[in-house]
C-alpha positions in Angstrom: 89.3 186.3 -14.1 86.4 183.6 -14.2 84.3 182.5 -11.4 81.8 179.8 -11.4 78.7 179.8 -9.0 75.3 177.9 -8.5 77.1 174.4 -9.1 78.5 175.5 -12.4 74.8 177.0 -13.6 76.3 180.6 -13.4 79.8 181.4 -14.9 81.2 184.9 -14.9 84.2 185.9 -16.9 86.1 189.2 -16.8 87.9 190.4 -19.8 85.8 188.7 -22.1 86.5 190.3 -25.3 90.2 191.2 -26.7 89.1 194.7 -27.6 85.9 195.7 -26.1 86.1 199.5 -27.5 85.9 198.0 -31.1 82.7 196.0 -30.2 81.2 198.9 -28.5 82.0 200.9 -31.2 80.2 198.8 -33.7 77.4 198.6 -31.5 77.0 202.3 -31.3 77.0 202.5 -35.3 73.9 200.2 -35.4 70.2 201.0 -35.7 67.9 200.2 -32.8 64.3 199.5 -32.6 62.2 202.2 -31.1 61.1 201.7 -27.4 57.6 200.6 -28.1 58.9 197.6 -29.8 61.1 196.4 -26.7 58.4 193.9 -25.6 58.1 193.5 -21.7 61.6 194.6 -20.8 62.8 198.1 -20.8 65.3 199.1 -23.3 65.9 199.3 -27.2 67.5 196.6 -29.1 69.7 196.8 -32.2 68.3 195.7 -35.4 71.0 193.5 -36.2 73.2 191.1 -34.4 76.9 190.6 -34.3 78.1 187.1 -33.7 81.0 185.0 -34.7 81.2 181.1 -34.7 84.0 181.5 -32.1 81.7 183.0 -29.5 79.5 179.9 -29.7 82.6 177.8 -28.9 83.6 180.1 -26.1 79.9 179.8 -24.4 79.9 176.1 -25.0 83.5 175.6 -23.3 82.5 177.7 -20.2 79.2 175.9 -19.9 80.8 172.6 -20.5 78.0 171.4 -22.8 77.6 172.2 -26.5 75.4 175.2 -27.0 73.5 176.4 -30.2 71.1 179.4 -30.8 67.8 178.9 -29.4 64.9 178.9 -32.2 63.4 182.4 -32.4 65.3 183.8 -29.7 67.6 187.0 -29.7 71.2 185.8 -30.5 73.8 188.4 -30.7 71.9 191.7 -30.7 72.9 194.7 -28.4 70.3 196.1 -25.9 70.4 199.5 -24.1 68.3 199.8 -21.1 67.3 203.4 -20.3 66.4 204.9 -16.8 63.3 206.6 -17.9 61.8 203.3 -19.5 59.9 201.0 -17.3 58.9 197.2 -18.3 55.9 195.2 -17.3 58.1 192.5 -16.1 60.8 192.6 -13.7 61.7 189.0 -12.2 61.5 186.6 -15.2 62.5 182.8 -16.2 63.8 182.7 -19.6 62.1 180.0 -21.9 65.6 178.8 -23.3 68.4 176.8 -21.4 71.3 179.3 -21.2 71.6 183.1 -21.7 74.8 184.9 -22.1 75.2 188.7 -21.5 78.5 190.7 -22.0 78.4 194.2 -20.1 79.6 197.0 -22.7 80.1 199.6 -20.3 80.3 200.5 -16.8 77.7 201.9 -14.5 77.8 205.4 -13.0 80.0 205.7 -9.9 77.0 206.5 -7.7 74.7 203.8 -9.1 74.8 200.0 -8.5 73.5 197.8 -11.4 73.6 194.1 -12.3 72.0 190.9 -12.5 70.5 189.2 -9.7 69.5 185.7 -9.0 66.3 185.3 -6.9 64.2 182.8 -5.0 60.4 183.2 -4.2 60.1 183.5 -0.7 57.1 180.7 -0.7 59.7 178.1 -2.4 62.2 175.7 -0.7 65.3 176.4 -3.2 66.2 178.7 -5.8 66.7 176.2 -8.7 63.8 175.7 -10.7 64.7 171.8 -11.8 62.4 168.9 -12.5 62.2 167.6 -8.8 60.8 171.3 -7.7 58.4 171.4 -10.8 56.9 168.0 -9.4 56.7 168.9 -5.7 54.6 172.0 -7.0 52.6 169.7 -9.4 53.1 171.9 -12.1 53.6 170.5 -15.6 56.6 172.6 -17.0 58.5 175.7 -16.7 56.2 177.7 -18.7 53.5 176.7 -16.4 55.8 177.7 -13.3 56.3 181.1 -15.1 52.7 181.8 -15.3 51.8 180.6 -11.6 54.7 181.6 -9.7 56.7 184.1 -11.3 54.5 186.5 -13.3 51.8 187.2 -10.8 54.5 188.7 -8.5 57.2 189.6 -11.1 57.1 193.2 -9.9 56.7 192.9 -6.2 60.3 192.5 -4.8 58.9 191.5 -1.4 58.1 188.1 -2.8 61.6 187.7 -3.7 65.0 187.0 -2.2 68.2 187.7 -3.8 70.8 184.7 -3.8 73.6 186.3 -6.0 74.1 189.4 -7.6 76.6 190.1 -10.5 77.6 193.6 -10.7 78.0 195.7 -14.0 81.6 195.7 -15.3 82.5 196.5 -18.7 83.9 193.5 -20.6 82.1 190.9 -18.2 80.5 187.8 -19.5 77.7 186.6 -17.4 76.6 183.1 -18.7 73.8 181.4 -17.0 71.5 178.2 -17.1 68.8 180.9 -17.3 65.8 178.5 -17.8 66.4 177.1 -14.3 66.8 180.4 -12.3 64.7 183.4 -11.9 66.3 186.7 -12.3 66.0 190.3 -12.6 68.0 193.4 -13.8 68.9 195.9 -11.2 68.8 199.3 -12.2 69.2 200.4 -15.8 70.9 203.7 -16.2 71.7 206.5 -18.6 69.4 208.9 -20.9 70.7 207.8 -24.4 72.5 205.0 -26.7 76.1 206.4 -25.2 75.2 206.5 -21.8 72.5 203.9 -21.4 73.2 200.1 -19.7 74.2 198.5 -22.9 74.6 194.5 -23.3 75.4 192.0 -25.9 72.9 189.5 -25.6 72.7 185.7 -26.6 69.9 183.1 -25.8 70.8 179.2 -26.4 69.7 175.9 -25.9 71.9 172.8 -25.5 72.7 171.1 -28.8 70.8 167.8 -29.3 
């Protein structure tokens, strides 16, 4: 099953991998950086990526534009969010054009989890495009991030949820993430086996 939202900027594809258990087993066999190296976001990240040319082709096909790994960004690493860890950034705007995450496991039955697209309550619309930047008189998305997103990143009273994509094992969420503020909803688990695991890719459109 696939579903397209936000005018083609958000694509959700279920049953993405042919053998999700094999991919997850490989992910569990990898080494992970310690939590203190996780940066602004809660979780631990694999020290090595898992990639294939076919993945880039699939992401490009679903996005409708040719994509390539963004310079200096994560591409193919696994990330595990743990409920005991708290980052200093919640709502954020990626400094790449597209992101793809594949959920590698289910959330607990008694807990919701996922990715929410959000709009700042003081802004007229959700998409951070060139027209909005001009209206706000900010030079680019990095300035928008500094002035609008980070000051209220952890204050959810400043944000309205527009779409939420629930965690479901083997679900791909492909988002034009440089144009939409978003937030991870509720990480879970206490260790590598039970934590919220994703396979993560950050990409730009090919020039």
